[in-house]
N, C-alpha and C positions, 0 to 999 in steps of 0.2 A: 253148582259150583267147581269148576274145574281147581284140583289140587295140583300146585307144585311143590316140590322139594329141590330147594335153591340149596347145591354143593358148596361150600367154601371153606377154606383154612385161614382168610383174612377177609375181614369183613372192611372192605372200600367203603368210598363214596358211592361209587358204579352199583355196589351191593344195596346199597342203601336205598340209591336211586331207583332199583329195580322194585323193591318194596315197595316204597313208596307209587309207582304206576303201576302194581298189581292192584295194588288198595284202592285206587282209581279207579278201577275197572272190574271191583268185588270178585277178583281173583286169590285165591288163599294162597298164600304163600308161606313154608316152614323153613327156616335155616338149620341146615344141621352143618357141622362142621367136621370132613374129614378125618380131621387129626384125632377125632375120638372115636372112629369106628373101628371095629377089629372084624374083618372078614372071614367066614369059615366055610369050608369049601363043601362039608356036608350040613350045611345049617338053610336054613330059609330068610328070603328077605327079609318077613317080620321080625324077624331076630337081632337083625341089624340094622335095618332102618325103616321109619315109615314112607316109604317110597312115593305115595300119593298117585297121583293121575300120571305125571311126568317127572323125570330128574332133570333141574338145569343145571349143569356143571361150571363152576366158577372158581374152582380151585385153583390157588396161584402156584403151587409145584406143580409141574409138569407131571412128576410121579406118583404124585397123588391121585392127580386127575385122571392120567391114564389107567391107573390100576382098580380105581373105583368105578370107572366108567365100565370095564371091563366085567366085573363084577356083577355088576348090576344089569346090563345088559344080559348076558349070560342067564341070569335069572327072570329074564323075561320083562325087565324094566326098560320103557323108552327114556332114552338121553339124549339132550341135547348140549352139546354138539354128539355125534355118533362116535362111536369107536373107530370106525374106518376113518371120518375128519380128524381125529384128535391125533391120529397111528402118523398120519400122513403130513396133516398143516405142523404137527409136534415136531415135525424133523427135516430141516432145511433140503437137507440132501432128498428125501422122498418127496419134497413140495414139487421142487426142482423136475425131479422126472416126471411128475402128474403132469406137469403144467406143459413140458415138451410133448408128452404123449397127447394132448388134448391141443398141442398147437397155439398155446397162449405165447406169446412173445415174453421171451426172458432173457436175462445177461445169460450169458455163455460161464457155464461152471465145470470146474474141474475140482476132482476127488482124489486124494493121497492118503497114503496111510502110514508113510514114513516121514522123518525129514528131507531126507532126500528125493523122494517122490515128491515131496512141495514145492523145493527148489527148483527141480524139472518144471511143475506145474506154473511155477510164478512165472519163469523165462517164458512157456509157453504163453502164457496172457501177455507178454510184452513188456515186463520189466515194469508195469504195476499195477497193482490187483487188490481186492478187497480180501480179506481171511477173516471168516465166520464161524463161531462153534456151533455146531450140527443141531444142538440144541441150545436154546438161549431168548432170551429177548431184552428188551431196553436198550437192544446197542452194547449191552455188557461184554467184553472181551472181543470186541469187531475191530481189526486194525488195518488201518490202509498202507501196505505194502509200494513206498514207492523209490527203493533202491534195494539191491542186494544185500546191502549190511542192515538194513531194517529188517528184512524178510529171513535172515539167517538168525537176527537176534529175538524176533518172536519164537519162530519155529523152534527154538531152542530153549523158551520159555515153556512151549505147549510141552516138550519133552519132560520136561519135569513135573505135569500137572495130570491130572486122573485120564483113562483110556479114551474115554469119550471127546477128549482134547487134544487127541491124537488121529482122529478122523479130521484133514486137513481138508475143509471146503474152500475152494477159493472161486469168487467172481470176477470176472473181467469189471475194468474201472469203467463205469459208464459216465461218459460228461454230459451232464445236467446242469438246469439252471441252478441254484443255492437251495432248493427244496425239493422235495417229493409229493406225493398224493396218499393219504388214507383215506378209502374209502369202506363204508360198513354197508356190507350185505347184512340182510335177512330173510333168508328163505330165497325164493325168486324176485326180491326186488334190492335196488340200491338203496339206503334210506338218507344217506346222508355222506359228505365228502369233505375235506378240508385239505387246503397245502400245508406242511410243515417246512418253517424254513429253518435251516440251520442257524445256532447262534454264531456269533461273531469269531470265537474263538474254537470251534470245532467245524466238522467236515458231515459230522452225523446229522441226522435231521429228527430224533425223535423226540417229542414232548416231554418225556420223563427225563432227557439230558438237558431240558432249556430250550428245547426247537419251540417256534414262535408258532400258533394256530392261526390260519383264516381260512374264511369259506371258500370254498372251490364248487364251480358251476358242473352239476353232473352233466357232460354232454355225450353224446350218444355212443361214443367211441370211447369213454370212461365208462360208462356202464355195460356195455358190450365186454366189455375186457375183463372188468370186474366179475360180472355172471359167471363168464365164461373159467375164471380163475378159480372160483367158488366152488364151482361145480366139478371141475377135476379133481380138488382134495375131498369132495365128499360132501359139501352143500351145509347149511344149517347159518348159523349166527356166524360173521368172519369179518375180519378186517381186512383187507386187501391193500397192498403198499406197490404203488407204481411211479415209474419215473419218466419225465417228459424228455424224448429226444429227438433228434433230425428227423428220423422215420417212425414216429410215434412212440406211444407208449408201451413203457419194457415194465413185466409184473416181476418184483424182484423178493417178496416174501406174501405168506398168508398169515394172518395171525388167529389161531383158535380160541383166542382166550381174550377178545379186546377189553381194551378200557375207554373210556368214553366221554370223562368228565370235561376234558378241555376243547371236546369236539362239540360237548352241549351247549359249552358259554359260548361258543363263537357261531355258531351255525343257529341256536333257539330252537334246533330240531328234538323233539323228544326221541332219542333212540330207546332209550331203557322200555317207553310204552310200545315201540316197534318191537323189540325184542320180546319183553312177555306177551305181548296179544301173538307172535309166532308160536313161542312154547306151549301156549296153552291151547294151539290150533291143532298143533301135533299130539297132545295128551290123547291117551286109547280111550275109546267112548265104550 
């Protein structure tokens, strides 16, 4: 029997669904809270955690996620997703550069490191831009800058925040329908896709912010761009976000730790089962 150690810091509905999917497949899953782990540079993996055959990293905290994954990999434990994938997909600038290098269509993005530089970038993007934290999820601290006054106010706020928020990551504003697309890539397959419609009082589509989910057909174009985007950041179990434009699809983000409860609800697809089967297939034999 394959033994998976599922790393977490919050047991969400997704983790419960993954445990249930594993049980139905006779796959042993042990939950380990990364908040209780103490890493020892001169210790062995046995003194930290029973790693089983493979670790499946589901920690919500990016920093716990990243550092525990690095530690386990350095000690020879296979982890899904890998350190390379977590490092790249967990940083929007690195994701953008990986997509561009792999020739995956993505919005034009400018990155600045001062308030003045950010204002110049905003102007270069035509007076309308989207400012995102270079690290973060759920649409938090994402701002639509549609005037110089709005841009100045937001940049001033960022100056008073931590250093990571002074990496000004600005994307061109893409005119799209009031929705985007989230696909779930598991290994070399796109197993599910949804449309995420923005709520009436918000321009963001995140379902965590009230966006409505509906099933989306996995077309050849959507499958191709999703797989290429996933491969660009290192592959594994990923959520790929794309926007529809007159010139085709654009990938604007890749999520290394995707939530899927709402997607299962509207598609009926056993996303947790696909994930668990993939993780088990990657276990060391």
